[in-house]
C-alpha positions in Angstrom: -4.7 58.8 -2.5 -6.9 56.1 -4.1 -7.9 53.2 -1.8 -6.0 49.9 -2.4 -7.6 47.5 -4.9 -9.2 44.5 -3.3 -7.3 41.2 -3.8 -8.5 39.2 -6.7 -10.1 35.8 -5.7 -10.1 32.9 -8.1 -12.5 30.0 -8.4 -11.8 26.4 -9.3 -13.0 26.9 -12.8 -10.5 29.8 -13.3 -7.7 27.8 -11.8 -8.5 24.8 -14.0 -8.3 27.0 -17.1 -5.2 28.9 -16.0 -3.2 25.8 -14.9 -4.8 23.5 -17.5 -5.6 21.0 -14.7 -6.5 17.4 -15.6 -8.7 15.3 -13.3 -5.6 13.4 -12.2 -3.6 16.6 -11.4 -6.5 18.1 -9.5 -6.6 14.9 -7.4 -2.9 15.2 -6.7 -3.3 18.8 -5.6 -6.2 17.9 -3.4 -4.0 15.3 -1.7 -1.6 18.1 -1.0 -4.4 20.2 0.5 -3.8 22.9 -2.1 -7.2 22.4 -3.8 -9.9 22.4 -1.0 -13.1 23.9 -2.4 -14.9 25.7 -5.1 -13.7 29.3 -4.5 -11.6 31.5 -2.3 -8.1 31.2 -3.9 -5.7 34.1 -3.8 -2.9 34.9 -6.1 -0.5 33.4 -3.6 -2.6 30.2 -3.7 -2.3 30.3 -7.5 1.5 30.5 -7.3 1.6 27.5 -4.9 -0.6 25.5 -7.2 1.6 26.4 -10.2 4.7 25.5 -8.2 3.3 22.1 -7.1 2.2 21.3 -10.7 5.7 22.1 -11.9 7.3 19.8 -9.3 4.9 17.0 -10.2 5.7 17.5 -13.9 9.4 17.2 -13.1 8.9 13.8 -11.5 8.3 14.6 -7.8 5.7 12.5 -6.0 2.9 13.7 -3.9 4.5 12.1 -0.9 7.8 13.9 -1.5 6.1 17.3 -1.8 3.9 16.7 1.3 7.0 15.7 3.4 8.9 18.8 2.3 6.0 21.1 3.1 5.5 19.6 6.5 9.2 20.0 7.2 9.2 23.7 6.0 6.2 24.5 8.2 7.9 22.8 11.2 11.0 24.9 10.7 9.2 28.1 10.1 5.6 28.1 11.6 5.0 31.6 10.1 5.1 30.2 6.5 1.5 30.5 5.3 2.0 29.1 1.8 5.5 27.5 1.6 5.3 26.8 -2.1 4.7 30.5 -2.8 7.4 31.7 -0.4 10.2 29.1 -0.8 11.4 27.6 -4.1 11.6 23.8 -4.1 13.7 22.1 -6.7 13.9 18.4 -7.6 17.5 17.3 -7.6 17.9 13.6 -8.4 15.6 11.8 -6.0 15.2 14.6 -3.4 13.5 18.0 -3.1 15.8 20.9 -2.2 14.7 24.2 -0.9 16.4 27.2 -2.5 16.5 30.8 -1.3 18.7 33.1 -3.4 21.9 31.1 -3.8 21.4 29.1 -0.6 20.2 25.5 -0.8 19.1 23.3 2.1 17.3 20.0 2.7 13.9 21.0 4.1 13.6 17.7 6.0 16.8 18.4 8.1 17.5 22.1 7.5 21.1 21.2 6.5 22.8 23.1 3.8 23.3 21.5 0.5 26.5 22.0 -1.5 25.9 24.6 -4.2 27.2 23.5 -7.6 29.7 25.6 -9.5 27.6 26.2 -12.6 30.3 28.1 -14.3 32.7 25.3 -13.8 30.2 22.8 -15.0 29.6 24.8 -18.1 33.3 25.0 -18.9 33.6 21.3 -18.3 30.7 20.6 -20.6 32.2 22.7 -23.3 35.5 20.8 -23.0 33.9 17.4 -23.2 31.9 18.5 -26.3 35.2 19.3 -28.0 36.6 15.8 -27.2 33.4 13.9 -27.8 33.3 12.4 -24.3 29.8 13.5 -23.4 27.5 11.1 -21.6 24.2 11.6 -19.8 24.5 12.5 -16.1 21.9 9.8 -15.3 21.8 7.0 -17.9 18.3 5.8 -18.8 18.9 2.4 -17.2 19.8 4.1 -13.9 16.8 6.3 -14.0 14.5 3.3 -14.6 16.1 1.5 -11.7 15.6 4.5 -9.4 12.0 4.8 -10.3 11.4 1.1 -9.9 12.9 1.2 -6.4 10.6 4.1 -5.5 7.6 2.3 -6.9 8.4 -0.9 -5.1 8.6 1.0 -1.8 5.3 2.7 -2.3 3.6 -0.5 -3.6 3.1 -1.8 -0.1 1.2 1.2 1.2 -2.4 1.6 -0.2 -2.2 5.4 0.5 0.7 5.6 -2.0 -0.6 3.3 -4.7 -1.3 6.1 -7.1 2.3 7.3 -6.7 3.5 3.7 -7.2 1.5 3.4 -10.5 2.9 6.7 -11.7 6.4 5.5 -10.9 6.0 2.1 -12.6 4.6 3.9 -15.7 7.7 6.2 -15.7 9.9 3.1 -15.6 8.4 1.5 -18.6 8.4 4.8 -20.5 12.1 4.9 -19.9 12.7 1.2 -20.6 9.8 -0.6 -22.3 11.6 -3.9 -21.9 11.6 -3.7 -18.0 9.5 -6.8 -17.4 9.3 -6.6 -13.6 7.9 -3.1 -13.8 5.2 -4.2 -16.3 4.4 -7.2 -14.0 4.1 -5.1 -10.9 2.1 -2.4 -12.6 -0.4 -5.0 -13.8 -0.7 -6.6 -10.4 -1.1 -3.2 -8.6 -3.8 -2.0 -11.0 -5.6 -5.4 -10.5 -5.3 -5.0 -6.7 -6.7 -1.5 -6.9 -9.8 -2.8 -8.8 -10.3 -5.5 -6.2 -9.9 -2.9 -3.4 -12.3 -0.5 -5.0 -15.0 -3.2 -5.4 -14.5 -4.3 -1.8 -14.6 -0.7 -0.4 -17.8 -0.1 -2.3 -19.3 -3.2 -0.8 -18.4 -2.0 2.7 -20.0 1.3 1.9 -23.3 -0.3 0.7 -23.3 -2.6 3.8 -22.9 0.4 6.1 -25.9 1.9 4.4 -27.9 -1.2 4.9 -27.9 -1.9 1.1 -27.1 -5.6 1.6 -27.9 -6.9 -1.9 -25.7 -4.2 -3.5 -22.9 -5.1 -1.0 -23.2 -8.8 -1.9 -22.8 -7.9 -5.5 -19.7 -5.8 -4.8 -18.0 -8.4 -2.7 -18.7 -11.0 -5.4 -17.1 -8.7 -8.0 -14.0 -8.3 -5.8 -13.8 -12.1 -5.6 -14.2 -12.4 -9.3 -11.1 -10.3 -9.6 -9.2 -11.9 -6.8 -10.6 -15.3 -5.7 -8.3 -15.5 -2.7 -9.2 -12.1 -1.3 -9.8 -13.3 2.4 -11.5 -10.1 3.6 -14.0 -10.2 0.7 -14.9 -13.8 1.6 -15.4 -12.8 5.3 -17.6 -9.8 4.5 -19.5 -11.6 1.8 -20.3 -14.5 4.2 -21.5 -12.0 6.8 -23.7 -10.1 4.3 -25.2 -13.4 3.1 -25.9 -14.6 6.6 -27.6 -11.3 7.5 -29.7 -11.7 4.4 -30.9 -15.1 5.6 -28.8 -17.0 3.1 -26.8 -19.2 5.5 -26.3 -22.0 3.0 -24.4 -19.7 0.6 -22.5 -18.1 3.6 -21.0 -21.4 4.7 -18.6 -21.8 1.8 -17.3 -18.3 2.2 -16.7 -18.7 6.0 -14.9 -22.0 5.2 -12.8 -20.4 2.4 -11.9 -17.5 4.8 -10.6 -20.0 7.3 -8.5 -21.7 4.7 -6.9 -18.4 3.8 -6.6 -16.9 7.3 -7.0 -19.4 10.1 -5.0 -17.6 12.8 -6.4 -14.1 13.1 -9.0 -12.9 15.6 -11.5 -12.8 12.7 -11.0 -16.6 12.3 -12.7 -17.1 15.7 -15.7 -15.2 14.4 -15.9 -17.3 11.3 -15.7 -20.5 13.3 -18.4 -19.3 15.6 -20.7 -18.6 12.6 -20.0 -22.1 11.2 -20.9 -23.7 14.5 -24.3 -22.0 14.3 -25.1 -22.4 10.6 -23.1 -25.5 9.4 -25.2 -28.6 9.0 -24.3 -31.3 11.7 -23.3 -33.9 9.2 -20.6 -31.6 7.7 -18.9 -31.4 11.1 -18.4 -35.2 11.5 
């Protein structure tokens, strides 16, 4: 009897080729903890990656998939790779787990009513004959559903990418949806500000104060009323011996956020650096 063949192990380059991964999709799979390094992927891992990609293509969000996976692992701790062992299907705005002909909501474990596909097929044939066919979900309803999801995710920076995808889906369904275009533009703008601000914080942590000052100024160019950027820029300028420039940013921060604990810090700095005649 010949010894069993060793299990094939895939690298990221192979997975990228097999699954035709784009940078965006690879990022989504990393957020799902399915892509985690350069090598060491089994065939079961490949199946899970393919299943996740199919769900994302169907319109599921990273948050939905992550929630479903957490629920499945909680219900059955022995599941090593849920996406390779349980089939998840996007039905409307929820993910349903399916095993043979049994369907259940992975979040609750409750059974989901199975549809009579034969009856549906017969009904569809009948309506075709009478010309009474209409979409199960009209485009306007789909656009509204995605807009509601995007609006919900819009408020959480951790879900901004999902919100952007949802807004883009709205305008692809209904290019005249003005609110979606507006919110998409605002969110993209906010993400640029946030990126510049975060880069400034990183440079400041590394002691690269001049670079940090440049990043904070860039954030304020994009969003002049970004209170935290005014606060951090003032602090960086003060640490760099540029108290005169720091003053206006401490003052602007207090105009934007006068009641927070950080406001007391800003006032304390102004008491030290502000010229006496400006306090009269």
